[in-house]
N, CA and C of each residue as an Amber inpcrd file, in Angstrom:
protein
   717
   8.8380000 -15.2530000  23.8020000   9.2600000 -14.3630000  23.0060000
  10.2800000 -15.0460000  22.2270000  10.4370000 -14.7810000  20.9670000
  11.6290000 -15.4180000  20.0050000  12.7150000 -14.6290000  19.9890000
  13.6230000 -13.9940000  19.2210000  14.9230000 -13.6840000  19.6020000
  14.4460000 -12.4520000  19.7760000  14.3220000 -11.7920000  21.2520000
  13.5480000 -10.7830000  21.8670000  14.6870000  -9.4590000  21.9300000
  14.4350000  -8.8590000  21.5410000  15.4610000  -7.5140000  21.7740000
  15.4740000  -7.0300000  23.4540000  16.6490000  -7.3590000  23.7300000
  17.2840000  -6.6910000  25.0960000  17.0850000  -5.4840000  25.2510000
  16.5700000  -5.0980000  26.3670000  16.9270000  -3.8800000  26.4100000
  18.5460000  -2.8440000  26.4870000  19.1140000  -3.8840000  26.7650000
  20.6560000  -3.5580000  26.9730000  20.9540000  -2.7600000  25.2600000
  20.4070000  -3.5630000  24.3320000  20.5220000  -3.2450000  22.8490000
  19.8110000  -2.2280000  22.4370000  18.3490000  -2.1580000  22.9900000
  17.3550000  -0.6010000  22.5920000  17.6200000   0.3610000  23.1540000
  18.5370000   0.1820000  24.3930000  18.5950000   1.5330000  25.3790000
  19.4250000   2.6450000  24.5650000  20.4510000   2.3460000  23.6880000
  21.3740000   3.3270000  23.1190000  20.4230000   4.0820000  22.0360000
  19.0790000   3.3580000  21.2890000  18.6450000   3.9620000  20.5220000
  17.5820000   4.7240000  21.3560000  16.9660000   4.0430000  22.1880000
  16.1600000   5.0100000  23.3610000  16.8860000   6.1460000  23.5590000
  18.0770000   6.3870000  24.0380000  18.6770000   7.8760000  24.5900000
  18.6820000   8.6920000  23.1360000  18.8900000   7.8550000  22.0710000
  19.1480000   9.2230000  20.7510000  17.5860000   9.5290000  20.5320000
  16.4220000   8.5600000  20.7550000  15.0650000   9.5960000  20.6120000
  15.3140000  10.5810000  21.5490000  15.3160000  10.1800000  22.9180000
  15.1910000  11.4320000  23.8720000  15.9610000  12.3880000  23.5570000
  16.9240000  12.3160000  23.4290000  17.7650000  13.5840000  22.8160000
  17.0920000  14.1180000  21.5940000  16.6590000  13.8060000  20.6610000
  16.6570000  14.3450000  19.4820000  15.1530000  14.9280000  19.8300000
  14.2100000  14.4320000  20.4050000  12.8410000  14.9980000  20.4000000
  13.0240000  16.2250000  22.2030000  14.0770000  15.7640000  23.0050000
  14.0330000  16.6060000  24.5080000  12.7580000  15.7280000  25.2360000
  12.7770000  14.5450000  24.8470000  11.7520000  14.0660000  26.0350000
  12.6280000  13.2990000  27.4770000  11.6520000  13.6130000  28.2280000
  12.1750000  13.2440000  29.4070000  12.1040000  11.7170000  29.8930000
  13.2030000  11.4070000  29.8700000  13.2750000   9.5960000  30.3490000
  12.5690000   9.7380000  32.0190000  12.8310000  10.3400000  32.8430000
  11.9960000  10.0110000  34.1430000  10.2180000  10.3690000  33.7870000
  10.1310000  11.1540000  32.9180000   8.7140000  11.0320000  32.9880000
   8.1750000   9.6210000  32.0610000   8.9810000   9.0290000  31.0600000
   8.3270000   7.8010000  30.8460000   8.4460000   6.7610000  31.8260000
   9.4330000   6.9780000  32.6680000   9.6680000   5.8130000  33.8800000
   8.5500000   5.9330000  34.7100000   7.9750000   7.2950000  34.8690000
   6.8300000   7.7300000  35.6390000   5.6230000   6.8850000  35.2580000
   5.5760000   6.9280000  34.0210000   4.2670000   6.5110000  33.2210000
   4.5990000   5.0800000  33.1180000   5.4770000   4.7190000  33.1660000
   5.7520000   3.1520000  33.0120000   4.9660000   2.6500000  34.3210000
   5.2810000   3.1280000  35.3500000   5.5470000   2.7680000  36.9070000
   3.5870000   3.1990000  36.9130000   3.1770000   3.8380000  36.6360000
   1.5980000   4.0540000  36.7420000   0.4800000   2.9910000  36.0000000
   1.2980000   3.1210000  34.6090000   0.8630000   2.0080000  33.9120000
   0.7590000   0.3310000  34.4630000   1.9520000   0.1360000  35.3120000
   2.4330000  -1.2550000  36.0230000   1.4460000  -1.5840000  37.1590000
   0.1040000  -0.1440000  37.4440000  -0.5600000  -0.6870000  38.6360000
  -1.6640000  -1.3070000  37.8710000  -1.7780000  -1.3680000  36.5010000
  -3.0300000  -1.6310000  36.1950000  -2.4060000  -2.9300000  34.9590000
  -1.4830000  -3.3190000  35.4350000  -1.2130000  -4.4470000  34.4900000
  -0.9260000  -5.5290000  35.1580000  -1.1260000  -6.7460000  34.1650000
  -0.8400000  -8.1430000  34.8360000   0.2580000  -8.9110000  33.9650000
   0.8890000  -9.9250000  34.3240000   1.6610000 -10.8430000  33.5050000
   0.9360000 -10.8160000  32.1280000   1.7710000 -10.4630000  30.9210000
   0.8410000 -11.1930000  29.8280000   1.4200000 -12.4430000  29.6650000
   0.3860000 -13.4580000  29.2410000   0.2650000 -14.6320000  28.5500000
   1.1310000 -14.6350000  26.9410000   2.2150000 -14.7420000  26.8030000
   2.7970000 -14.8650000  25.7850000   2.3850000 -16.0070000  24.7620000
   1.8760000 -16.6290000  25.2200000   1.2700000 -17.7750000  24.2190000
   0.1060000 -17.0860000  23.7180000  -0.6260000 -16.1600000  23.7440000
  -1.3290000 -15.2550000  23.1150000  -1.4170000 -15.0100000  22.0420000
   0.1460000 -14.8050000  21.6660000   0.4370000 -14.2390000  20.3320000
   1.2830000 -14.9950000  19.8210000   1.2130000 -16.5420000  20.3060000
   1.9660000 -17.5530000  19.3450000   1.7250000 -17.7120000  17.6790000
   0.4800000 -17.0800000  17.1990000  -0.0840000 -17.0800000  15.8470000
   1.0710000 -16.1650000  15.1710000   1.8740000 -15.3950000  15.9970000
   2.8230000 -14.6640000  14.9290000   4.1730000 -15.7320000  14.5990000
   4.2390000 -16.7230000  15.5950000   5.7270000 -17.5820000  15.4770000
   5.6530000 -18.2200000  14.0410000   6.6980000 -17.6500000  13.4960000
   7.1650000 -18.5780000  11.9420000   6.0500000 -18.3720000  10.8210000
   5.2410000 -17.1070000  11.1890000   3.8960000 -16.5900000  10.1930000
   4.6100000 -15.4770000   9.7380000   3.4030000 -15.8730000   8.2630000
   3.6360000 -14.2880000   7.6010000   2.7990000 -13.4170000   8.3120000
   3.0370000 -11.7320000   8.5490000   2.2600000 -11.0660000   9.0390000
   2.2450000  -9.9360000   8.7470000   0.8270000  -9.2580000   8.3400000
   0.8130000  -7.8960000   8.2450000   0.8950000  -6.6570000   9.2590000
   1.5160000  -5.9530000   8.7950000   1.8260000  -5.0260000   9.7460000
   1.1680000  -3.7400000   9.2840000   0.0010000  -3.4450000   9.4400000
  -0.5220000  -2.3800000   9.1890000  -0.8850000  -0.6540000   9.8390000
  -0.2220000  -0.2930000   9.2690000   0.0990000   1.6150000   9.5710000
  -1.7510000   2.1260000   9.4880000  -1.4370000   3.3590000   9.7220000
  -2.5500000   4.3120000   9.9070000  -2.7600000   5.1650000   8.8270000
  -1.7660000   5.2030000   7.4520000  -1.8080000   6.0690000   6.6740000
  -3.1240000   6.1690000   6.0970000  -3.4030000   7.3790000   5.6430000
  -4.6740000   7.7630000   4.3580000  -4.7160000   6.6460000   3.5760000
  -3.7910000   6.2290000   3.1190000  -3.8820000   4.9650000   1.7010000
  -4.5610000   3.7100000   2.1080000  -4.4470000   3.8330000   3.4180000
  -4.8740000   2.2540000   3.9200000  -6.2630000   1.7040000   3.3280000
  -7.5430000   3.0600000   3.7420000  -8.6230000   2.3850000   2.7090000
  -8.8640000   2.0660000   1.1410000  -7.7550000   2.3730000   0.4910000
  -7.4600000   2.3100000  -1.1550000  -6.7550000   0.6220000  -1.0790000
  -5.4810000   0.6180000   0.1050000  -5.0320000  -0.8400000  -0.1230000
  -6.0830000  -1.9290000   0.2840000  -6.5200000  -1.6080000   1.2030000
  -7.5570000  -2.7390000   1.8900000  -8.2450000  -3.3230000   0.5100000
  -8.6680000  -2.6800000  -0.4560000  -9.3510000  -3.3480000  -1.6550000
  -8.7620000  -4.5020000  -2.2950000  -7.3370000  -3.9760000  -2.3170000
  -6.6750000  -5.2020000  -2.9640000  -5.9570000  -5.9680000  -2.0780000
  -5.9970000  -6.1310000  -1.0760000  -5.4710000  -7.0380000   0.2290000
  -6.1430000  -8.4560000   0.3680000  -5.7120000  -9.0890000   0.5530000
  -6.1080000 -10.5110000   0.6070000  -6.1440000 -11.1300000   2.2760000
  -6.7380000 -11.0470000   3.1090000  -6.6400000 -11.3910000   4.5700000
  -6.0260000 -12.5880000   4.5170000  -6.5730000 -13.5900000   3.5260000
  -6.0950000 -15.3200000   3.4750000  -4.3520000 -15.3110000   3.2680000
  -3.8360000 -13.9710000   2.5720000  -2.5950000 -14.2140000   2.5830000
  -1.5960000 -14.1080000   3.2390000  -2.0270000 -13.6330000   4.1480000
  -1.2610000 -13.8120000   5.6330000  -1.7480000 -14.8120000   6.6110000
  -1.0420000 -15.1480000   7.8440000  -1.1470000 -15.6330000   9.1100000
  -1.9470000 -14.7910000  10.2830000  -1.4840000 -13.5050000   9.9660000
  -1.6080000 -12.8230000  11.1910000  -1.5940000 -11.1500000  10.7790000
  -2.4850000 -10.7890000  11.5350000  -2.2280000  -8.9930000  11.3460000
  -2.0880000  -8.5510000  13.0090000  -1.1640000  -7.3470000  13.1950000
  -1.3450000  -6.5820000  13.7630000  -1.1700000  -4.8980000  13.0110000
  -1.7160000  -4.4770000  13.8970000  -2.5760000  -2.9370000  13.3950000
  -2.1250000  -1.7010000  14.2070000  -1.7100000  -0.8120000  13.8780000
  -1.5520000   0.4890000  14.7170000  -2.8240000   1.2610000  14.6300000
  -3.0450000   1.5170000  15.9950000  -3.9550000   2.8600000  16.3630000
  -5.2760000   2.3050000  15.5560000  -5.7300000   3.6190000  14.7400000
  -6.6100000   3.8030000  13.8400000  -6.8260000   2.8890000  12.6360000
  -5.9160000   2.4690000  12.2500000  -5.7800000   1.1800000  11.7180000
  -6.7940000   0.2270000  11.7630000  -7.0010000  -0.2550000  13.0530000
  -7.6150000  -1.2440000  13.4880000  -9.3000000  -0.8260000  12.7550000
  -9.8330000   0.4340000  13.1640000 -11.4420000   0.8800000  12.8600000
 -11.2730000   0.4820000  11.2240000 -10.1440000   0.9990000  10.5370000
 -10.3060000   1.0310000   8.8000000 -10.3560000  -0.4090000   8.5130000
 -10.0940000  -1.2800000   9.1190000  -9.8090000  -2.8300000   9.0090000
 -11.1590000  -3.1000000   8.9160000 -11.9020000  -2.8830000  10.6120000
 -13.0330000  -3.5360000  10.9870000 -14.1460000  -3.2980000  10.0500000
 -13.8710000  -1.5040000   9.1090000 -14.8060000  -1.4370000   7.7540000
 -14.8670000  -2.1220000   6.7830000 -13.6080000  -3.0600000   6.8860000
 -13.6140000  -4.2080000   5.7420000 -13.6980000  -5.3410000   5.8780000
 -14.4090000  -5.4240000   7.2070000 -14.6840000  -6.7730000   7.9340000
 -13.5030000  -7.3910000   8.1840000 -12.2120000  -6.9960000   8.1430000
 -10.8970000  -7.7500000   8.3130000 -10.5400000  -7.6040000   9.9410000
 -10.3320000  -8.8350000  10.6730000 -10.0480000  -8.4950000  12.4270000
  -8.3990000  -8.7350000  12.5040000  -7.9520000  -8.1290000  13.5650000
  -6.5640000  -8.0030000  13.8650000  -6.4850000  -9.0980000  14.6660000
  -5.0850000  -9.1790000  14.8980000  -4.6650000 -10.3170000  16.2920000
  -3.9110000  -9.7270000  17.0810000  -3.5000000  -8.3780000  17.0070000
  -2.8590000  -7.6560000  18.0950000  -2.9320000  -5.9910000  17.5230000
  -3.5380000  -5.2560000  18.2920000  -3.6240000  -4.1540000  18.1350000
  -2.6320000  -3.2390000  19.2340000  -1.8400000  -2.0140000  18.4490000
  -0.6430000  -1.5760000  19.2020000  -1.1150000   0.0610000  19.1310000
  -1.1800000   0.4090000  20.5040000  -1.8750000   2.1200000  20.4090000
  -1.0800000   2.6600000  21.7590000  -0.7510000   4.0270000  21.7240000
  -0.4270000   4.8250000  22.8130000  -1.4370000   5.6830000  23.2980000
  -2.8080000   5.1610000  22.9310000  -3.7700000   5.6000000  23.7610000
  -4.1860000   7.2650000  23.2540000  -3.6600000   7.7390000  22.2240000
  -4.1650000   8.7840000  21.8130000  -5.0540000   9.1100000  20.9470000
  -5.4040000   7.7320000  20.4830000  -6.7540000   7.8520000  19.7470000
  -7.5230000   6.7370000  19.6540000  -9.0990000   6.6940000  19.1460000
  -9.8490000   5.4580000  18.9000000  -9.5860000   4.3520000  20.6820000
  -9.2950000   5.0850000  21.8460000  -9.4100000   4.2340000  22.5730000
 -10.3510000   3.1800000  23.0930000 -11.5040000   3.7810000  22.7060000
 -12.8110000   2.9800000  23.0150000 -12.7430000   1.6280000  22.1910000
 -12.0360000   1.6440000  20.8720000 -11.6430000   0.6410000  20.1700000
 -10.7820000  -0.2320000  20.8920000  -9.9000000   0.0610000  21.4660000
  -8.7990000  -0.9050000  21.9970000  -9.5700000  -1.3810000  23.6050000
 -10.1110000  -0.4720000  24.1530000 -11.0170000  -1.0450000  25.0980000
 -11.7480000  -2.2950000  24.7980000 -12.7380000  -2.0850000  23.8690000
 -13.7620000  -2.6380000  23.3900000 -12.7780000  -4.2710000  22.8420000
 -11.9140000  -4.1320000  21.8530000 -11.2720000  -5.3820000  21.7890000
 -10.6630000  -6.3190000  23.0710000 -10.1980000  -5.5370000  24.2110000
  -9.6840000  -6.3460000  25.3960000 -10.7810000  -7.0020000  25.8810000
 -12.2450000  -6.4080000  25.7410000 -13.1150000  -7.1080000  26.3400000
 -13.9010000  -8.2370000  25.4760000 -13.5920000  -7.8570000  23.7580000
 -13.8230000  -9.1910000  22.8340000 -12.5720000 -10.3920000  23.0640000
 -11.3870000 -10.1770000  23.9210000 -10.6910000 -11.1030000  24.1740000
  -9.2810000 -10.9860000  22.9330000  -9.2030000  -9.7080000  22.2000000
  -8.2940000  -9.6210000  21.4440000  -7.5360000  -8.9940000  22.0750000
  -6.0780000  -9.1400000  21.8260000  -4.8810000  -8.5600000  22.9090000
  -4.7650000  -7.1040000  22.1980000  -4.5960000  -6.1100000  23.2380000
  -4.1510000  -4.9590000  22.6020000  -2.5650000  -4.4630000  23.7150000
  -1.6580000  -3.8970000  22.8110000  -0.5800000  -3.6520000  23.4470000
  -0.6390000  -2.0020000  23.7880000  -0.7470000  -1.9840000  24.5190000
  -1.0510000  -0.1570000  25.3550000   0.2830000   0.4130000  26.1890000
   0.5860000   1.4750000  25.1640000   1.9350000   1.8490000  25.6700000
   1.8180000   3.2840000  26.5310000   2.8120000   3.1070000  27.4240000
   2.6860000   4.4130000  28.5420000   3.9460000   5.1590000  28.1850000
   3.9380000   6.5890000  27.9120000   5.0810000   7.3170000  27.8110000
   4.8150000   8.6780000  28.5700000   5.6470000   9.5940000  28.8960000
   5.8240000  10.8390000  29.8090000   4.6520000  11.7700000  29.3270000
   4.2680000  11.3780000  27.7020000   3.1580000  12.4620000  27.5010000
   1.7380000  12.1280000  27.6630000   1.4320000  10.7230000  28.1000000
   0.2290000  10.3650000  27.8750000   0.0230000   9.8210000  29.3010000
   0.0380000  10.0350000  30.1500000  -0.2490000   9.4830000  31.9090000
  -1.5470000   9.7650000  32.1750000  -2.3560000  11.0250000  31.7690000
  -3.7440000  11.0520000  31.7350000  -4.4750000  10.0780000  31.3310000
  -4.2670000   9.9350000  29.8190000  -4.8660000   8.4600000  29.3470000
  -4.6780000   7.0340000  29.8760000  -3.4910000   6.9280000  30.4560000
  -2.9960000   5.7880000  31.1040000  -3.8770000   5.5280000  32.3630000
  -4.0830000   6.7010000  32.8750000  -4.6770000   6.4410000  34.2490000
  -6.4360000   6.2040000  34.1230000  -6.8270000   7.1130000  32.4640000
  -7.9780000   6.6070000  32.3450000  -8.3700000   5.7440000  31.7520000
  -7.5870000   5.0420000  31.1020000  -8.3450000   4.3450000  30.0500000
  -7.7120000   2.9120000  30.5290000  -6.5670000   2.2920000  31.2110000
  -6.1280000   1.0940000  31.3250000  -6.8390000   0.3870000  32.4240000
  -7.5670000   0.9600000  33.4710000  -8.4340000   0.5220000  34.3330000
  -9.6970000  -0.0820000  33.0960000 -10.2980000   0.6400000  32.6450000
 -11.3410000   0.0080000  31.5130000 -10.9540000  -0.8980000  30.6380000
  -9.7880000  -1.3530000  30.5880000  -9.1790000  -2.7490000  29.8360000
  -9.6790000  -3.5540000  30.4550000  -9.9500000  -4.7260000  29.7480000
  -9.7610000  -6.1400000  30.4990000  -8.4610000  -6.6100000  30.7470000
  -7.6570000  -6.4140000  31.8460000  -6.0180000  -6.6260000  31.7990000
  -5.7850000  -7.9340000  31.4590000  -6.3700000  -9.1400000  31.0420000
  -5.8520000 -10.2700000  31.0250000  -5.9020000 -10.4860000  29.2750000
  -6.2660000  -9.1130000  28.6180000  -6.1240000  -9.2680000  27.2680000
  -5.1050000  -8.0150000  26.9300000  -4.3210000  -7.3880000  28.0760000
  -3.5720000  -6.1730000  27.5250000  -2.0100000  -6.4840000  28.0290000
  -1.6790000  -6.0750000  26.8100000   0.0450000  -6.3300000  27.1180000
   0.6490000  -4.5910000  27.3570000   0.7870000  -4.2730000  28.5430000
   1.1860000  -2.9700000  28.4680000   3.0650000  -2.7640000  28.2910000
   3.3190000  -1.5290000  27.7780000   4.6520000  -1.4530000  27.2220000
   5.0780000  -0.1800000  27.4970000   6.3470000  -0.0780000  27.2020000
   7.2630000   1.2910000  27.7700000   8.3700000   1.5710000  26.5940000
   8.9270000   2.5520000  26.7600000   9.8820000   3.1190000  26.1680000
  11.0650000   2.9770000  26.8850000  11.0770000   2.7860000  27.8140000
  12.2830000   2.9760000  29.0000000  12.4730000   1.4480000  29.5140000
  13.0840000   1.1210000  30.7170000  13.4280000  -0.3430000  31.1520000
  12.1020000  -0.8950000  31.3920000  12.1910000  -2.0770000  30.8330000
  10.9740000  -3.3000000  31.1680000  10.8750000  -3.2890000  32.5310000
   9.6490000  -3.9650000  33.2260000   9.4070000  -4.2800000  34.5630000
   8.7360000  -5.5580000  34.4800000   8.2800000  -6.1250000  35.5420000
   7.6580000  -7.4680000  35.2960000   6.6320000  -7.5600000  34.2750000
   5.8270000  -6.6650000  34.6880000   4.4650000  -6.9660000  33.6750000
   4.3240000  -5.5740000  32.6820000   5.2590000  -5.0300000  32.5580000
   5.5300000  -3.9340000  31.5150000   6.4830000  -4.1260000  30.4940000
   6.4780000  -4.4250000  29.4230000   7.5020000  -4.7740000  28.3640000
   7.9390000  -3.5930000  27.5310000   8.9070000  -4.2290000  26.6720000
   9.6090000  -3.3580000  25.9690000  10.3440000  -4.1020000  24.6720000
   9.4110000  -4.3070000  23.7300000   9.8550000  -4.7060000  21.9790000
  10.7930000  -4.2880000  21.4410000  10.8510000  -2.7490000  21.7730000
  11.6250000  -1.6270000  20.6110000  10.5070000  -1.2430000  20.0300000
  10.7270000  -0.2010000  19.2210000   9.8160000   0.7020000  18.6780000
   9.7740000   1.8700000  19.2980000   9.1320000   2.9720000  18.4560000
   8.6620000   4.1880000  18.7790000   7.4600000   4.6470000  18.4400000
   7.1820000   4.6520000  17.2770000   5.6210000   4.7130000  16.9150000
   4.8140000   3.7750000  17.0380000   3.6210000   4.1760000  17.0490000
   2.8900000   2.4960000  17.1450000   3.1250000   1.8270000  16.0160000
   3.1880000   2.7590000  14.6100000   3.1470000   1.3530000  13.2680000
   4.5940000   0.7890000  13.5160000   5.6130000   1.4790000  13.6580000
   7.2140000   0.9250000  13.9460000   6.9640000  -0.3260000  15.0500000
   6.4510000   0.2520000  15.9080000   6.4010000  -0.9150000  17.2580000
   5.7200000  -2.0580000  16.7770000   4.6420000  -1.8740000  16.0070000
   3.6390000  -3.1100000  15.5100000   4.6900000  -3.8890000  14.8440000
   5.8110000  -3.5090000  13.9700000   6.6450000  -4.3500000  13.4510000
   7.8290000  -5.0990000  14.4140000   8.2130000  -4.3510000  15.1540000
   8.5580000  -4.7000000  16.7410000   8.0310000  -6.0710000  16.9280000
   6.9950000  -5.8720000  17.2970000   6.1250000  -6.9600000  18.0910000
   6.1450000  -7.9910000  17.3260000   5.9960000  -8.2550000  16.2030000
   6.1500000  -9.3550000  15.1070000   7.1190000  -9.7460000  14.9160000
   8.3670000  -8.9370000  14.9700000   9.4850000  -9.6450000  15.0920000
   9.8620000 -10.3260000  16.6010000   9.6170000  -9.8330000  17.6660000
   9.8010000 -10.4360000  18.6650000   9.0130000 -11.7550000  19.0250000
   7.6130000 -11.6030000  18.6820000   7.0870000 -13.0830000  18.5210000
   7.3660000 -13.9490000  17.2020000   8.4130000 -13.8330000  16.5500000
   8.9040000 -14.8600000  15.9290000   8.3760000 -14.9530000  14.5690000
   8.1470000 -13.9110000  14.1480000   7.5200000 -13.7170000  12.4420000
   8.3770000 -14.2210000  11.5750000   7.7100000 -14.8770000  10.8500000
   9.0820000 -15.2680000   9.4120000   9.2510000 -14.1500000   8.5950000
   7.7070000 -13.6530000   8.3170000   7.8370000 -12.6740000   6.8680000
   7.0530000 -11.5620000   7.7300000   7.3410000 -10.1910000   7.2790000
   6.6660000  -9.0490000   7.7060000   6.2320000  -8.3440000   6.2440000
   5.1180000  -8.1760000   6.3410000   4.1410000  -7.1790000   4.8020000
   3.7450000  -6.2200000   5.7410000   4.0690000  -5.2150000   4.9330000
   3.3360000  -3.9160000   5.1330000   2.4220000  -3.1880000   4.1630000
   1.1870000  -2.8930000   5.1640000   0.3610000  -1.7860000   4.4320000
  -0.0650000  -1.0830000   5.1680000  -0.4100000   0.3050000   4.2660000
  -0.9500000   1.2360000   5.3710000   0.1450000   2.1500000   5.6970000
   1.4360000   2.5920000   4.9240000   2.4860000   3.2090000   5.3490000
   2.6440000   4.6040000   4.3890000   2.3810000   5.5380000   4.9090000
   3.2200000   6.6890000   4.1630000   4.1970000   7.5410000   4.7910000
   5.4500000   7.4110000   4.7430000   6.5380000   8.0370000   5.3280000
   6.8000000   9.4710000   5.0090000   6.0060000   9.8980000   3.8240000
   6.2060000  11.1660000   3.5170000   4.6460000  11.8710000   3.2280000
   3.6720000  11.4300000   4.1460000   2.4970000  11.7410000   4.4060000
   2.3070000  13.4840000   4.3380000   1.9580000  14.1470000   3.4340000
   2.1310000  15.6980000   3.4490000   1.1400000  16.2540000   4.4590000
  -0.0500000  15.3740000   4.8410000  -1.0160000  16.0670000   5.5790000
  -0.5870000  15.6000000   7.0200000   0.1690000  15.5040000   7.4540000
   1.0100000  15.3570000   8.8890000   1.6310000  16.6500000   9.1480000
   1.6160000  17.0980000  10.6270000   2.5260000  18.0470000  11.3130000
   3.9310000  17.7070000  11.1430000   4.7960000  19.0340000  11.6880000
   6.1710000  18.5130000  11.8900000   6.7510000  18.0070000  12.9220000
   5.7650000  17.6210000  13.7100000   6.3420000  16.7360000  15.1900000
   6.1090000  15.1370000  14.6020000   4.9150000  14.9080000  13.6880000
   4.4440000  13.6800000  13.0820000   5.5490000  13.4660000  12.1020000
   5.7800000  14.2010000  11.5060000   6.6410000  14.1040000  10.3440000
   8.3460000  13.6530000  10.9020000   8.6960000  14.2400000  12.1060000
   9.9380000  13.9250000  12.2310000   9.8080000  12.7690000  12.8360000
   8.5490000  11.9910000  13.4350000   8.5130000  10.5150000  13.9610000
   8.1670000   9.3870000  12.8460000   7.8740000  10.3060000  11.8550000
   7.8780000   9.2510000  10.8020000   9.3320000   8.7930000   9.9270000
  10.1800000   9.6200000  10.1780000  11.4610000   9.5990000  10.1120000
  12.0630000   8.9170000  10.8400000  11.6620000   8.9510000  12.1460000
  12.3810000   7.9330000  13.0580000  11.7510000   6.4990000  12.7110000
  10.3480000   6.4550000  12.6590000   9.8690000   5.1460000  12.2280000
  10.5800000   4.2480000  10.8080000  10.5410000   5.1230000   9.9170000
  11.6300000   4.6010000   8.7440000  13.1080000   4.0810000   9.1320000
  13.2840000   4.7690000   9.7330000  14.9790000   4.5410000  10.2280000
  15.1170000   3.1240000  11.0900000  13.9070000   3.3400000  12.1660000
  13.9420000   1.8970000  12.9410000  13.2600000   0.7630000  12.0150000
  12.5450000   0.8250000  11.0520000  12.4900000  -0.6790000  10.2530000
  13.6010000  -0.6830000   9.4680000  14.5590000   0.1080000   9.1650000
  15.3600000  -0.3010000   8.5710000  16.4930000  -1.2670000   9.4480000
  16.6810000  -0.5380000  10.4110000  17.3370000  -1.5420000  11.6500000
  16.9430000  -2.4940000  11.6420000  15.5130000  -2.6580000  11.8930000
  14.7520000  -4.1090000  12.5180000  15.1990000  -5.1230000  10.8080000
  15.1200000  -4.4830000   9.8710000  15.2050000  -5.2310000   8.6920000
  16.4580000  -6.0080000   8.7560000  17.8730000  -4.9950000   9.0360000
  19.0830000  -5.1430000   8.9340000  19.2870000  -6.5250000  10.0160000
  18.7550000  -6.3140000  11.2830000  18.8800000  -7.0260000  12.3320000
  18.4040000  -8.5540000  12.2470000  17.4940000  -8.4800000  11.4330000
  16.7660000  -9.9550000  10.7270000  17.3240000 -10.3940000   9.7850000
  18.2760000  -9.4640000   9.0030000  18.8280000 -10.0360000   7.5300000
  17.4380000 -10.0200000   6.5420000  17.0290000  -9.3720000   6.3370000
  15.6470000  -9.1540000   5.6170000  15.5490000  -8.2690000   4.7790000
  14.6050000  -7.9150000   3.7670000  14.3620000  -6.7260000   3.1820000
  12.7320000  -6.6020000   3.4460000  12.3260000  -5.3630000   3.7810000
  11.0040000  -4.9420000   3.8720000  10.4920000  -4.1500000   2.4540000
   9.3950000  -4.4080000   1.8430000   9.1560000  -3.7580000   0.7310000
   8.8340000  -2.3120000   0.9510000   8.3410000  -2.0260000   2.0360000
   7.9850000  -0.6920000   2.3630000   9.2590000   0.0420000   2.1190000
  10.4690000  -0.1710000   2.2560000  11.6320000   0.6480000   2.4180000
  12.4590000   0.6950000   1.1630000  11.7930000  -0.1810000  -0.1640000
  12.4520000   0.1470000  -1.3790000  12.4090000   1.0680000  -1.9230000
  13.5290000   1.5060000  -2.4250000  13.3830000   3.1000000  -3.0090000
  14.0450000   4.0460000  -1.9300000  14.1330000   3.8330000  -0.5630000
  14.2930000   4.8850000   0.4610000  15.4910000   4.0550000   1.0480000
  16.5390000   3.2910000   0.8680000  17.3820000   2.5230000   1.7400000
  18.8050000   3.4530000   1.6360000  18.9470000   4.3830000   0.4040000
  19.9100000   5.0370000   0.3660000  20.3370000   6.3040000   1.3310000
  18.7660000   6.4940000   1.9480000  18.6680000   7.6260000   2.8020000
  19.0240000   7.3100000   4.2190000  18.5090000   5.9330000   4.3960000
  18.5620000   5.6490000   5.8950000  20.1240000   5.1070000   6.6930000
  20.0660000   5.1330000   7.7840000  21.1220000   4.4970000   8.7210000
  20.6350000   3.9610000   9.5450000  21.6400000   2.8170000   9.9690000
  21.3920000   1.7800000  11.2220000  22.0600000   2.3760000  12.4340000
  22.9570000   3.6260000  12.1010000  23.8010000   4.0650000  13.4570000
  22.5690000   4.7080000  13.8850000  21.4280000   4.6240000  14.3770000
  20.5230000   5.5170000  15.2200000  21.0810000   6.2260000  16.0450000
  22.0090000   5.8930000  16.7400000  22.8440000   6.5870000  17.8040000
  22.9330000   8.4380000  17.5870000  23.2540000   8.3170000  16.0150000
  23.5980000   9.7460000  15.5840000  22.6590000  10.3800000  14.9490000
  21.4210000   9.7710000  14.9730000  20.1750000  10.3410000  13.9120000
  19.6040000  11.5150000  14.4220000  19.3520000  12.7400000  14.0640000
  18.6420000  14.0830000  14.3300000  17.4990000  14.3760000  13.0140000
  16.4550000  14.7880000  13.5490000  15.6260000  14.9410000  12.9140000
  14.9620000  16.3280000  13.0590000  15.8020000  17.2450000  13.8970000
  15.4710000  18.5540000  13.9600000  15.6910000  19.4640000  12.9490000
  15.2180000  20.3730000  12.5150000  15.9680000  21.3660000  11.4830000
  17.2040000  21.9310000  11.8160000
């Protein structure tokens, strides 16, 4: 990987996420260890397409269907997509180079992608151990990169990020992307519940942190930066 995020740099942010949501670190670590039973070391050369590339980071917001109509896949070198965004892209005959998922939706899509040879980053955390046990054995492990929010192990990676969408951006960064372009993102989606809304707050702050780390400007954050902080250790989204 390129200038990959070290866990020592990520850990204070991870601890802030745990504190804000009341998540159990030990549960994340158990999920990581369960996932490791089904993981193999991933050949990072499989994602060399991101190195020096212009990468589309595709979220699963309701606006994605309309945005695809104006999107030219040839304008980017690679596509990384979160969760159900993969299905929406497929409906538009657009293939992805990497799917990022925490196995809460369209897991059959993720499984099929691995068997077709497309890499899938499958995330294990404290709330999805049943899905990890059910689905990871069905994936082609050669094309599966298992990830964790906790400390990484030999076969389980941590590139940073919290939601599938922002973790997709962290993946593109970790594997050397030169430019990130964003499609299918709505931080203020009124259709989501309170928990998802809080996670979207974290997602935009994490993207702001990432763009500052990259000395970059993400167009998806235009008009929003004044309300964002890079001191994520102090961030609280609770009412």
